C-alpha positions in Angstrom: 24.0 -15.7 142.7 23.5 -15.2 139.2 20.2 -14.1 138.8 21.9 -11.2 142.2 23.9 -9.9 139.8 21.6 -9.8 137.2 19.3 -8.0 139.4 22.2 -5.5 139.9 23.4 -5.2 136.6 19.8 -4.5 135.6 18.9 -1.8 138.2 22.1 -0.1 137.3 21.5 -0.2 133.5 17.9 1.6 134.6 20.0 4.3 136.6 22.2 5.0 133.8 19.5 5.3 131.7 17.2 7.4 133.7 20.1 9.7 134.4 21.0 10.4 130.5 17.5 11.3 130.0 17.5 13.5 132.2 20.7 15.1 130.9 19.1 15.1 127.4 16.1 16.8 128.5 17.9 19.8 129.7 20.0 20.4 127.6 17.4 20.7 124.9 15.5 23.2 127.1 18.4 25.1 127.3 19.6 24.9 123.4 16.1 24.4 122.1 13.9 26.1 123.9 11.7 27.2 120.9 10.3 23.5 120.9 9.3 23.3 124.4 8.0 27.1 124.2 5.2 25.7 121.4 4.8 22.9 123.4 3.5 25.1 126.5 1.2 26.9 123.7 -0.4 24.1 122.7 -0.9 22.6 126.0 -1.9 26.5 127.3 -4.3 26.7 124.6 -6.0 23.9 125.8 -6.2 24.7 129.1 -7.7 28.2 128.3 -10.1 26.6 125.9 -11.4 24.2 128.6 -11.8 26.9 131.5 -13.9 28.9 128.8 -16.2 26.2 128.7 -16.6 25.4 132.2 -16.9 29.0 133.1 -19.4 29.8 130.6 -21.3 26.6 131.2 -20.9 26.8 135.2 -20.9 30.2 137.2 -19.4 28.5 140.1 -16.6 27.8 138.1 -16.2 31.6 137.7 -16.8 32.7 141.2 -13.4 30.0 142.3 -11.3 31.4 139.7 -11.8 35.4 141.4 -11.7 33.5 145.2 -8.4 32.1 143.3 -6.8 36.1 142.5 -8.2 37.5 145.6 -6.0 35.9 148.1 -4.2 36.9 150.5 -0.3 36.9 149.3 1.3 36.3 152.8 0.6 34.0 156.0 2.1 35.5 159.0 1.8 34.1 162.8 2.4 34.9 165.9 3.6 32.7 169.3 4.9 33.5 172.7 4.4 37.0 171.4 6.6 37.1 168.5 5.6 37.3 164.5 6.8 35.5 161.8 6.2 34.8 158.6 5.3 31.3 157.2 7.6 30.6 154.4 8.5 27.9 152.2 10.0 27.2 148.5 8.3 24.0 148.7 4.6 23.9 149.2 2.4 27.2 148.5 1.6 28.3 151.9 -1.0 30.9 151.3 -3.0 28.0 149.4 -2.5 25.6 152.2 -4.3 28.1 154.2 -6.7 28.3 151.8 -7.6 24.9 151.6 -8.1 24.9 155.3 -10.3 27.5 155.0 -12.7 25.3 152.3 -15.5 24.7 153.1 -15.6 27.1 156.5 -17.2 30.2 157.0 -17.4 33.8 158.6 -20.3 34.3 160.3 -21.7 36.9 162.5 -19.8 40.0 161.4 -20.0 42.9 163.7 -20.4 47.0 162.8 -16.3 48.1 163.3 -14.8 49.9 165.8 -12.2 52.5 165.2 -9.0 52.1 167.5 -5.9 53.6 168.0 -2.6 52.8 166.2 -1.3 51.3 169.4 -4.6 48.8 169.9 -4.1 48.1 166.0 -0.5 46.9 166.2 -1.4 44.8 170.0 -4.4 43.1 167.5 -2.1 42.0 165.3 0.1 40.6 167.7 -3.0 38.0 169.0 -1.0 35.2 170.3 -1.5 31.9 169.0 -2.9 33.4 165.8 -2.2 33.5 161.7 -2.5 36.9 160.0 -4.3 36.6 156.5 -2.3 39.5 154.7 -3.7 41.0 151.4 -1.7 42.7 149.1 -4.1 45.6 149.4 -8.0 46.9 150.6 -10.5 44.0 150.1 -14.1 44.4 150.2 -16.5 41.9 151.8 -18.3 40.6 148.6 -15.5 39.7 147.3 -14.4 37.2 149.9 -18.2 35.9 149.5 -17.0 32.1 149.2 -16.4 32.1 153.3 -18.8 34.6 154.2 -22.2 33.2 155.0 -23.9 36.5 155.3 -22.8 40.1 154.7 -22.8 42.4 157.1 -24.9 45.6 156.9 -23.4 48.1 154.7 -21.1 45.5 153.8 -20.3 47.5 150.1 -18.5 50.1 152.1 -16.2 48.4 154.3 -13.1 47.2 153.5 -10.1 44.7 155.5 -6.2 44.4 154.3 -5.8 41.5 157.2 -7.6 38.5 158.5 -6.6 37.4 162.0 -7.7 33.8 162.9 -6.9 32.0 166.1 -5.0 28.5 165.7 -8.7 27.4 168.0 -10.3 29.4 165.3 -12.2 30.7 168.0 -11.0 34.3 167.6 -11.4 36.3 164.1 -10.6 40.3 163.6 -10.9 42.2 159.8 -8.2 44.8 160.3 -8.5 47.6 157.8 -5.3 49.8 158.1 -6.0 52.9 156.4 -8.6 53.5 158.7 -7.7 51.5 161.9 -11.1 49.7 161.9 -11.7 46.2 163.5 -14.5 43.9 162.3 -15.0 41.0 164.8 -16.5 37.6 163.6 -16.5 33.9 164.1 -15.8 31.0 161.9 -17.5 27.9 161.7 -17.0 24.5 159.8 -13.2 24.9 160.0 -11.3 21.3 160.8 -9.5 22.6 163.8 -7.2 19.8 163.5 -5.4 21.2 160.3 -5.7 24.7 161.2 -3.5 24.5 164.2 -1.1 22.6 162.4 -0.9 24.5 159.6 2.2 26.4 161.8 4.2 23.5 162.2 4.4 21.7 158.6 7.6 19.7 157.7 7.7 22.2 154.7 7.1 25.7 156.5 9.8 27.7 157.7 9.5 30.7 160.0 10.8 34.1 159.5 11.1 36.8 162.5 9.1 39.8 161.7 7.6 43.1 163.4 5.4 45.7 162.0 6.0 49.7 162.3 4.6 52.8 161.0 6.6 54.6 158.8 4.0 57.6 158.6 0.6 56.7 157.8 1.9 53.3 156.5 1.8 50.3 158.2 4.7 48.1 156.9 6.5 44.7 157.3 10.3 43.9 158.9 12.0 40.9 158.5 13.8 41.2 161.6 17.4 38.8 160.3 19.3 38.6 157.3 17.4 35.5 155.1 18.2 33.4 152.5 15.9 33.5 149.3 16.1 31.1 146.1 17.1 32.3 142.3 14.5 31.0 139.7 15.1 30.7 136.1 11.7 30.3 133.8 11.3 29.7 130.8 9.0 32.5 129.1 6.3 33.2 126.5 5.7 36.1 124.4 2.5 36.1 122.6 1.7 37.6 119.5 -0.1 41.0 120.2 -2.3 40.3 117.1 -4.2 38.0 119.4 -4.7 41.5 122.4 -6.1 43.1 119.0 -8.3 40.5 118.3 -9.4 40.4 122.2 -9.4 44.0 123.4 -10.3 45.9 120.0 -12.8 43.1 119.0 -12.9 40.2 116.6 -14.9 42.2 114.7 -13.8 45.3 114.4 -10.1 43.8 113.6 -11.3 42.6 110.9 -12.8 45.6 109.6 -12.0 48.8 107.6 -11.9 50.7 110.2 -9.3 49.7 112.6 -5.8 51.5 111.6 -1.9 50.7 112.3 0.7 52.6 111.9 4.5 52.7 113.6 5.2 55.5 116.1 8.6 55.1 117.0 9.7 51.8 118.7 5.9 51.1 119.1 3.1 50.1 116.8 -0.6 51.4 117.5 -4.2 49.8 116.7 -7.0 52.0 116.6 -10.7 52.1 115.5 -13.0 54.8 115.0 -15.1 53.9 118.3 -12.4 55.4 120.4 -10.1 52.2 121.5 -6.9 51.9 120.8 -3.8 49.3 121.3 0.0 50.3 121.9 2.6 47.7 121.1 6.1 48.7 122.4 7.9 46.7 120.3 11.6 47.1 122.4 10.3 46.0 126.0 6.9 43.9 125.4 4.7 46.6 126.8 1.1 47.0 125.6 -1.1 49.5 126.7 -5.0 49.3 125.9 -7.1 52.4 126.2 -10.5 53.4 125.5 -11.3 57.0 126.0 -14.7 57.1 124.8 -16.5 55.4 127.1 -18.8 57.2 129.4 -20.5 54.8 132.5 -22.2 57.3 134.9 -23.3 54.4 136.7 -19.0 54.2 137.6 -19.1 57.3 139.8 -21.2 55.2 142.6 -18.5 52.4 142.4 -18.0 50.9 145.8 -14.5 49.0 146.0 -16.7 45.5 145.4 -17.1 47.2 142.0 -13.9 48.1 140.8 -12.3 44.8 141.8 -15.2 42.5 140.2 -15.0 44.4 136.9 -11.2 45.0 137.0 -10.8 40.7 137.0 -13.4 40.5 134.5 -11.4 42.7 131.7 -8.3 40.4 133.6 -10.4 37.0 132.4 -10.9 38.5 128.6 -7.1 38.7 128.1 -7.2 35.2 128.2 -3.8 34.8 130.1 -3.1 32.1 132.4 -3.5 33.1 135.7 -1.5 30.5 137.3 0.4 32.2 140.1 -1.7 35.4 139.7 -2.9 37.4 142.7 -4.4 40.7 143.4 -1.4 43.0 144.8 -2.7 46.8 145.2 -5.5 48.9 144.8 -4.8 52.8 143.6 -8.0 54.5 145.1 -7.0 58.0 144.0 -5.9 56.3 140.5 -8.8 53.6 140.1 -5.9 51.5 139.5 -6.3 47.2 140.1 -2.6 45.6 139.5 -2.1 42.0 139.7 1.1 40.2 140.2 2.7 36.8 139.8 3.7 35.6 142.9 6.9 32.9 143.7 7.3 31.1 146.9 5.2 34.1 148.4 7.0 36.8 146.6 5.4 39.1 143.8 7.4 39.8 141.0 8.2 43.3 140.2 9.2 44.5 136.6 9.8 48.3 135.0 8.2 46.1 131.9 5.2 45.0 133.6 6.5 41.3 133.2 4.0 39.2 135.2 2.4 42.4 136.0 -1.7 43.8 134.8 -2.5 47.2 135.6 -6.8 47.9 135.4 -7.8 51.8 135.5 -11.6 52.0 135.3 -12.6 56.1 135.0 -16.1 57.4 134.1 -15.0 58.0 131.1 -11.8 56.2 130.7 -10.5 52.4 130.7 -6.8 51.3 130.6 -5.3 48.6 130.6 -1.1 48.0 131.0 0.6 44.8 130.5 3.6 42.4 129.5 3.3 40.4 126.0 5.8 38.2 128.0 4.8 35.7 130.4 6.3 32.8 132.8 5.3 29.6 132.1 7.5 26.4 133.6 10.5 26.8 135.5 14.1 25.6 134.4 17.6 25.2 136.2 18.5 28.3 138.2 21.5 30.0 137.0 23.3 30.4 140.2 23.2 30.3 143.7 20.3 31.4 146.7 20.3 35.0 147.3 20.9 36.0 151.1 19.4 39.5 152.2 19.8 41.8 155.2 17.2 42.7 157.8 14.8 45.5 156.2 16.4 47.9 159.0 19.6 47.6 157.6 18.2 48.2 154.1 16.9 51.3 155.7 19.9 52.7 157.4 21.9 52.1 153.4 19.2 54.3 152.1 19.1 56.7 154.4 23.2 56.8 154.8 22.9 58.2 150.9 20.9 61.2 151.4 19.4 60.4 147.7 16.2 59.9 149.3 13.9 61.0 152.0 13.4 57.7 153.8 10.3 59.1 155.6 8.6 59.1 152.7 8.9 55.5 151.1 5.7 54.5 151.3 6.7 50.7 151.6 9.0 48.1 151.5 9.1 44.3 150.6 11.0 41.7 149.1 10.7 40.6 145.2 11.9 38.7 142.3 13.3 41.2 139.4 13.3 39.7 136.4 16.7 40.0 134.0 17.2 38.6 130.8 19.4 34.7 131.2 22.6 35.2 129.0 22.8 32.3 127.8 19.0 31.3 126.5 16.9 33.4 124.6 13.2 32.4 125.9 14.7 32.2 129.8 14.7 34.6 131.9 16.0 34.8 135.6 14.4 36.0 138.8 16.4 37.3 141.3 15.2 38.1 145.2 15.5 41.4 146.4 14.4 44.7 148.4 12.1 46.9 146.7 10.8 50.3 147.7 7.4 52.1 147.1 8.7 55.4 146.6 6.9 58.6 144.6 4.3 55.4 144.0 6.8 53.5 142.3 8.4 50.2 143.1 12.4 50.3 143.0 14.9 48.0 143.2 16.4 49.7 146.5 20.0 48.9 145.2 19.5 51.6 142.5 17.8 53.6 144.8 21.5 53.2 146.4 23.2 54.1 143.1 20.4 56.5 141.7 20.2 54.3 138.6 16.3 54.2 138.5 15.0 53.6 135.4 17.5 50.9 134.9 16.7 48.7 131.4 18.1 45.6 133.0 14.8 43.7 133.1 14.2 44.4 129.3 13.7 40.9 127.3 
């Protein structure tokens, strides 16, 4: 009897101690986030040094990093002629799919065939199949880890989606812009894992449908959906680090480097045409090089732009955890990478979590933020229930403030706002974003006409 009492008392005491420790750490995170930020910086520096060494010593590591950035942004599936997006706030669905495909190879990729819109939509609704959806066009050469033999003329080929049947027997690469279809085969995949992915216990299936808006193919959520809020500790990196990395270590310490204040910005420049501007109010950094003259770039393919942009992204020395390829603007030669949380992009007017890299024949430009997400902390507020996409578009149409027919895209993303109680914590709130006049805007701002809001200023 005494032993039972002692055991009960002992377990009860351990539980109380565990709860107290948890409470202490929670209070510390919210009251003194600077301490945790310093710990994060130490770990990030260690990881960065380790990663750099590994990449230099083993080119395979570099390929893996590139493969981790150029992955789908969402996985959808068709069952009984109904389309669903696979979602989870417990596991990364995209990474789960890419893990299944590790070691597998796409083979026998045929020359493309152009189809009608009706045929294209029918392929997107291939029954008992997954759709691996990329943020924008991708080349086969970028997917080289998964392609056994590059197809002929692959440098001029691109795709936005991969349709892959549950049994691995049907493979289509789909090009949204030109309505082109490439057939292929898949070898070396674990069919049991491939088939079972859709039924994972932590995966939810949200009904979606595909619709054309002018020349653009949009994804609609057919019902309302509830998405969690998040709060993160963020790190605001010292601008001097980027001066060294982008203007060059030697130049940053030489007399050729000049510094001046211009409004809210500090501008660093050298005599070789390079300039780095830091907006001290918003944290946005803009690097430009106007004297570059790379005539070879005139013949660059999509693969060249994507691979070179990735190299420049790496040179920033930032953590690329949760960062994925999001957009490519062919006219502006602009490659955009974003942070993704639970499969949804972080979209900010202040470029928080966003990296824009533009390569032109006579100029280069990189735009990004000093601020980056670090670790999640207890979220402020309940999960948000969002309306079906058709309802959102109907609201926008009713305002008569925008031409709905000119909407280029619509998707759910996380809006960035400063936490009201902790200076180094940012809140991420899910909402619909509309791409209009080549800019992503919170649909609620379009409803009120309050575009250009500074609510995400940190």
